[in-house]
C-alpha positions, -999 to +999 in steps of 0.1 A: -595+068-580-578+076-610-548+057-626-549+080-655-514+098-645-499+065-646-512+052-678-495+085-686-462+077-671-459+045-687-468+053-721-446+081-719-413+057-711-426+035-745-425+071-762-390+075-746-368+045-750-381+016-738-399-010-759-430-022-741-444-026-701-471-035-685-479-028-648-508-040-624-520-028-586-540-049-559-552-031-529-571-048-500-555-078-516-575-071-551-565-061-586-574-028-594-561-015-622-536-033-651-522-014-682-498-022-709-479-002-734-451-005-759-444-034-778-434-072-762-421-074-800-413-043-815-399-065-847-428-080-851-452-061-837-465-081-808-479-059-780-468-067-746-494-071-721-496-087-685-493-117-696-461-114-713-434-138-702-406-120-688-371-127-670-373-109-636-337-116-626-333-095-593-376-094-588-366-127-580-352-119-549-382-113-524-397-144-534-366-159-529-362-147-494-402-156-492-395-191-501-364-193-473-389-172-442-418-205-450-388-229-438-378-207-411-411-202-397-411-243-394-383-244-372-360-257-402-327-229-393-322-196-374-311-165-391-279-166-369-271-202-382-236-203-400-235-214-436-212-237-423-242-256-408-255-262-441-221-265-464-192-277-441-169-259-473-182-225-457-165-233-422-128-222-431-137-187-448-106-165-458-113-124-465-097-107-494-077-081-467-061-047-488-029-031-472-023+003-468+006-005-493-019-015-521-010-055-516-036-080-506-033-106-481-055-134-470-065-133-435-089-154-413-130-147-409-133-131-381-169-152-376-189-171-395-210-161-425-245-165-413-280-173-431-290-140-419-263-125-438-274-141-470-309-123-467-291-089-459-261-093-484-238-085-456-217-116-464-190-106-475-196-117-517-200-095-547-215-107-578-186-123-595-190-155-611-150-155-618-139-166-585-112-195-588-135-227-573-165-217-584-151-212-621-134-249-616-170-263-607-186-248-635-163-261-657-166-298-639-202-297-637-209-279-670-237-276-683-252-296-656-244-268-628-266-277-598-270-252-572-256-268-544-227-276-561-219-241-573-227-230-542-207-250-522-178-242-545-184-204-535-173-212-497-136-223-508-134-183-525-120-156-499-146-134-491-143-090-503-147-082-468-154-092-428-189-110-427-208-083-415-187-049-420-211-036-445-241-040-469-226-053-510-250-067-539-235-097-548-250-135-551-260-142-515-296-150-526-281-178-547-265-192-515-297-190-503-312-207-530-289-237-520-300-234-485-335-240-497-323-265-513-305-283-489-330-283-461-357-285-477-350-323-498-366-301-528-349-281-560-354-245-556-377-241-588-397-273-573-401-256-535-409-223-547-437-240-568-449-257-538-444-230-508-455-199-531-462-200-570-494-227-565-510-211-530-510-178-549-520-194-579-487-177-599-491-210-628-469-192-652-441-186-628-406-209-629-371-203-619-357-213-653-338-196-680-306-215-688-331-228-723-347-195-735-386-201-722-413-207-750-430-177-756-406-153-740-409-116-748-378-104-767-351-091-745-336-056-756-307-040-746-304-001-748-275+010-761-262+047-754-244+055-784-271+051-802-298+067-784-315+033-794-330-004-782-319-033-801-330-072-794-301-084-779-291-121-763-319-139-752-307-160-727-306-152-686-271-147-682-275-155-641-285-189-649-255-210-647-265-245-659-296-263-661-301-280-632-291-246-617-315-223-600-312-187-593-325-177-561-310-137-569-318-139-608-340-170-621-377-161-622-396-163-650-430-145-646-456-122-658-466-088-643-498-101-640-479-134-614-458-112-601-488-087-589-503-115-570-473-120-551-469-088-543-508-083-532-505-113-511-475-098-496-494-061-493-520-082-472-489-094-443-489-130-464-522-139-475-546-138-503-582-125-497-594-164-494-570-168-470-543-185-487-515-177-466-480-182-477-460-159-446-477-153-411-478-114-404-451-113-383-428-131-404-436-100-430-430-076-404-395-093-398-391-090-434-396-052-442-379-043-409-344-027-415-314-047-409-288-026-414-267-005-392-255+032-400-225+020-408-237-010-429-262+015-444-233+039-460-229+013-485-264+013-491-257+043-515-276+039-547-296+069-561-326+048-557-329+038-526-323+068-509-342+070-476-347+036-474-329+006-451-326-030-455-343-061-446-341-094-453-338-093-489-358-063-498-349-025-496-375-009-469-386+023-464-370+045-429-371+083-437-399+092-463-379+127-460-351+114-470-364+099-501-388+125-516-416+096-515-452+098-503-452+063-494-452+051-459-421+036-437-419+000-444-428+007-476-408-023-493-396-044-526-368-044-546-359-041-591-351-063-617-319-058-642-346-058-673-367-031-657-392-051-629-405-029-600-420-042-572-437-022-546-456-035-514-468-013-489-485-033-463-499-003-440-522+007-473-527-029-487-515-017-516-489-029-543-474-024-576-457-046-602-442-030-632-417-048-660-407-036-692-376-062-707-344-044-712-310-042-701-295-012-690-329-005-676-331+032-674-343+020-632-327+054-619-359+072-643-385+049-639-382+032-605-389+063-578-420+078-606-433+049-604-438+051-570-446+086-566-474+085-594-487+054-580-496+073-548-512+100-565-535+081-583-550+072-548-584+091-531 
């Protein structure tokens, strides 16, 4: 195997418009490639590395879903369970219906939102944090803003479509994080540490971001008008309070740590030394497309062509449509500051890549990383 093309690609990113990036590849559960390019702090000349501390943003989602599935494996919940079983505030959901004349009305939800809807982003939620009840709960509990309290409040506000009607990216995995807390009796931060991070040796990973972590790489923002990147707000703005652990966007970690998770998942849930976080059948379920043809019509981001969506992850279902060398069932997700996770259990292969820049240029970087990775293999 020769990874020179992947190195060249990463160097081209940092010569282009990305301050710094790092990547790690695992094969058969073992690290076989690590590389970094550019800067974690350009202004002070600090190089990016696989140990640089970064906000993972939505690359947190597969970890949150894996943590939830450890509870599912114990029989603690079913995917068809209604969310109101765990949060009664979700028992009388309303949907905001737009009439043909443009006026709006609230109508009853035709069925309950299920935990499976949370995993699959078919819940009827979007990413708005200005919902009236949620906003009031944030103001009432600020600066603590406990995860469960806020996600209970979400159930009091209307959905934007009927549960199961379509796929829509939103705060579903933050709600799933609250379900984890309710069922486990731990905060999401502590449960994920116990169920995922410690077993995989991810000792630099945690759910946080309310306070700027010590040693965090500089977070940049790309400004299109200036055709340049500049340091920006160093907080994770998806974290709403000191006790809010965002299942959808809250992990702080390193490329080396997140690569351990991706590597274990490529081995269907275990490390080479036999430490298992999920059963193989659970990983298979996680990477099985759950979206109907109707739901897939809304799963229409350019980078997701040829993919379906499983339990919190994209999953390859049409290689030709994707223009992809990866096999059906290759899965993973991305993050708002440039993280990219690829997991391929068929070949026991994984890649974790990240940079730390909002307006992350994912449309350019993500699938190039995938394609070049496979071109490096024998």
